[in-house]
C-alpha positions in Angstrom: 50.1 73.9 62.4 49.8 72.3 65.9 51.3 73.3 68.9 54.7 71.9 70.2 54.5 70.7 74.0 56.8 68.3 75.6 54.2 65.8 77.0 57.0 63.5 78.4 57.3 66.4 81.0 53.6 66.0 82.3 53.2 62.4 81.9 53.7 60.8 85.2 55.9 57.4 85.8 55.0 55.9 89.0 57.2 53.1 89.7 56.0 49.7 91.0 52.2 50.0 89.9 50.5 48.1 89.7 53.3 45.5 90.5 56.8 45.7 91.8 59.1 46.2 89.0 56.6 48.0 86.3 56.9 51.3 85.5 53.0 52.9 84.9 52.8 55.9 82.4 50.2 58.1 83.6 48.1 60.3 81.2 46.3 62.2 84.0 49.5 64.9 84.3 48.3 65.9 80.6 44.9 66.4 81.7 46.0 69.0 84.7 48.2 71.1 82.3 46.1 72.7 79.7 48.4 73.5 77.2 49.5 70.1 77.2 46.1 68.6 77.1 45.0 71.2 73.8 48.4 70.1 72.2 47.5 66.2 72.1 43.9 67.5 70.7 45.4 69.6 68.1 48.0 67.3 67.1 45.1 64.9 66.5 43.0 67.0 64.9 45.6 68.3 62.4 46.7 64.6 61.6 43.0 63.7 60.8 41.4 66.6 59.3 41.6 65.3 56.1 40.7 61.8 56.6 37.1 62.0 55.7 36.0 60.4 58.9 32.5 59.3 60.1 32.9 59.2 63.7 35.3 58.6 66.2 35.3 55.7 68.7 36.4 56.3 72.2 37.7 53.5 74.5 36.5 53.3 78.0 37.5 55.1 80.0 40.7 57.5 79.3 39.9 57.3 75.6 36.7 59.2 76.5 38.8 62.0 77.7 40.8 62.7 74.6 38.3 61.6 72.1 35.4 63.8 73.0 36.8 67.1 72.5 38.6 65.9 69.1 35.0 64.3 68.1 33.6 68.0 69.2 36.3 70.2 67.2 35.8 67.9 64.0 31.9 67.8 64.4 31.6 64.1 64.4 29.5 61.5 66.0 31.4 59.9 69.1 30.9 55.9 69.6 31.6 54.8 73.0 33.6 51.4 73.5 32.5 50.1 76.8 33.6 48.0 79.2 31.0 44.9 79.4 27.5 45.5 80.6 27.9 49.1 80.6 25.5 49.8 77.5 21.6 49.3 77.9 19.9 48.1 74.5 21.4 46.0 71.7 25.2 46.1 71.5 27.9 44.2 69.9 30.7 42.6 72.1 34.0 41.2 71.7 35.8 39.5 74.5 39.8 39.6 74.6 42.6 38.1 76.7 44.5 39.9 79.1 47.7 39.5 81.1 45.4 37.3 83.6 42.2 36.6 82.3 39.6 37.9 79.9 37.6 40.9 79.5 35.1 42.2 76.8 34.0 45.4 75.2 31.1 46.6 73.4 29.0 49.2 71.6 25.6 50.2 70.8 24.7 48.4 67.6 22.9 51.7 66.4 25.8 53.8 66.6 27.8 52.1 63.9 26.9 53.2 60.4 27.8 50.6 57.6 30.4 52.0 55.4 31.4 54.6 58.1 34.9 55.3 58.4 36.2 55.3 62.0 39.2 56.6 63.8 39.5 54.8 67.3 40.9 57.1 70.2 42.6 55.7 73.5 45.2 57.0 76.0 47.5 54.5 75.7 48.4 51.5 73.8 49.9 48.5 75.7 49.5 45.1 74.2 46.5 46.1 71.9 43.9 43.9 72.8 41.1 46.3 74.0 41.9 48.1 70.5 41.8 45.1 68.4 38.3 44.0 70.0 37.4 47.5 69.4 38.3 47.4 65.6 36.6 43.9 65.2 33.4 45.4 66.6 33.6 48.3 64.1 34.2 46.1 61.1 31.6 43.3 62.1 29.1 46.4 62.3 30.3 47.2 58.8 32.3 50.4 59.3 36.1 50.6 58.1 38.5 51.5 60.7 40.3 54.5 59.5 43.1 54.4 62.1 44.0 54.3 65.6 45.5 57.4 67.8 46.5 57.1 71.3 48.6 59.8 73.3 51.0 57.0 74.5 52.3 53.9 72.9 54.6 51.1 74.7 55.8 49.1 71.7 57.8 47.1 73.8 54.6 45.1 74.4 54.2 44.3 70.8 50.8 45.8 69.9 52.1 46.1 66.5 51.5 42.8 66.0 48.2 42.5 67.5 47.1 45.2 65.8 48.9 44.4 62.4 47.6 46.3 59.3 46.1 49.3 61.3 47.4 52.6 60.9 48.8 53.2 64.1 49.7 57.0 65.6 50.9 58.1 69.0 52.2 61.0 70.3 55.0 59.5 72.2 56.5 56.1 72.8 58.3 54.5 75.8 60.3 51.6 75.2 60.7 49.9 79.1 58.1 49.2 81.6 61.1 48.4 84.2 61.8 50.8 86.8 65.3 51.5 86.2 
């Protein structure tokens, strides 16, 4: 049974970042509280222990922090989903829309095996664009996306629509992006 910890108590809420009126949910407070960090990994491990996963995919960069210990504990390969231009060799890329512009993510083609069940891990789900791009890459490479795990979800940004049909699990959801 996973431990219990009130992770909301250690998630920093930074008003007016990155712009006035926005409330930024910062997961780094979890990382300086070992019991909070352990709780996140314990819950994820318990949830996905029997999911017959073949790998875990980590989203650049804070997703690496949560996916790495999970992959280690579960004895699974760790696939890095990196920002464009960070991986040498043959990659599969996908571009996606941001609030102001575009971004691209990529994975090493050789790291994804056809038929492999993959869990995607990130720290926070906002609009879902990065996670959708990662899921599309994995699917294109022949893998099956078994689910998406994140510590924080911001459902008011409607990521559910972007990730429609995906099994999404978050440890905590926040209902507003505005400073109150």
